[in-house]
C-alpha positions as CSV (number, residue, x, y, z in Angstrom):
1,M,-0.4,0.2,0.1
2,S,1.2,3.2,-1.0
3,N,2.5,5.9,2.1
4,Q,-0.5,7.8,0.8
5,G,-2.9,5.4,1.0
6,K,-2.0,4.4,4.6
7,L,-2.4,7.8,5.7
8,M,-6.0,7.9,4.6
9,D,-6.7,4.8,5.9
10,N,-5.4,6.2,9.3
11,M,-7.3,8.9,9.5
12,S,-10.6,6.9,8.5
13,K,-10.0,5.2,11.6
14,K,-9.4,7.9,13.9
15,L,-12.3,10.0,12.7
16,A,-14.2,6.9,12.8
17,P,-14.9,7.7,16.8
18,N,-15.9,11.0,15.9
19,D,-18.5,10.4,13.6
20,K,-19.8,7.8,16.0
21,M,-19.9,10.8,18.5
22,L,-21.4,13.4,16.3
23,E,-24.1,10.8,14.9
24,N,-25.2,10.5,18.7
25,I,-25.3,14.0,19.3
26,N,-27.3,14.2,15.8
27,N,-29.7,11.4,17.3
28,R,-29.9,13.1,21.1
29,M,-30.7,16.9,19.6
30,D,-33.8,14.7,17.1
31,I,-35.1,13.6,20.1
32,F,-34.3,16.6,22.2
33,S,-36.6,18.7,19.2
34,T,-38.9,16.5,19.5
35,T,-39.7,16.4,22.9
36,I,-39.9,20.3,22.8
37,K,-42.3,20.1,19.8
38,N,-43.9,17.9,22.4
39,Q,-44.2,19.9,25.2
40,I,-45.0,23.5,22.8
41,S,-48.4,21.6,21.3
42,F,-49.1,20.5,25.7
43,N,-48.5,24.2,26.4
44,K,-51.0,25.2,23.4
45,M,-53.5,22.2,24.4
46,I,-53.9,23.4,28.1
47,E,-53.8,27.5,27.4
48,S,-56.7,26.3,25.6
49,Q,-58.4,24.9,28.0
50,L,-57.2,27.4,30.4
51,N,-59.4,30.0,27.5
52,Q,-62.2,27.9,28.1
53,I,-62.5,27.6,31.8
54,A,-62.2,31.4,31.4
55,T,-65.4,32.3,29.2
56,V,-67.4,29.5,31.4
57,V,-66.5,30.9,35.1
58,P,-67.5,34.1,36.1
59,A,-65.7,36.9,36.5
60,A,-64.5,38.4,40.0
61,N,-63.9,40.9,41.9
62,P,-60.7,42.6,41.4
63,G,-58.5,42.3,44.4
64,I,-57.1,40.1,47.3
65,P,-60.3,38.0,48.2
66,S,-61.7,38.7,52.2
67,Q,-60.1,42.4,51.6
68,P,-61.4,44.5,53.8
69,E,-63.4,47.6,51.8
70,G,-61.3,51.6,52.8
71,L,-58.6,50.0,54.4
72,E,-56.3,53.1,53.5
73,Y,-53.3,52.2,56.1
74,A,-51.9,49.4,58.8
75,N,-49.9,50.1,61.5
76,L,-46.5,48.0,62.7
77,V,-45.5,47.0,66.3
78,D,-42.1,46.4,65.8
79,M,-41.7,42.8,68.9
80,F,-37.9,43.3,68.8
81,D,-35.7,42.8,71.9
82,A,-32.6,44.1,71.6
83,G,-31.2,43.1,74.9
84,N,-31.4,40.1,73.3
85,Y,-28.4,40.5,71.5
């Protein structure tokens, strides 16, 4: 075998693991892409269901539930005891 043939054969042998690794990465990227597409589809389904629920449920009054009306301020009582530190 000529020197050039041996060189090409050696290079092919050294590059074979890289080809396998790249093929593995490519396969994983395909799986990842499919997973992302499935997640997007699921998110759209959930969003559609939430929109359907929102149209059926009557709108509640905005604000915090059971918040007293007319509350303009609150007092803060500081119970810190500086003598223990």
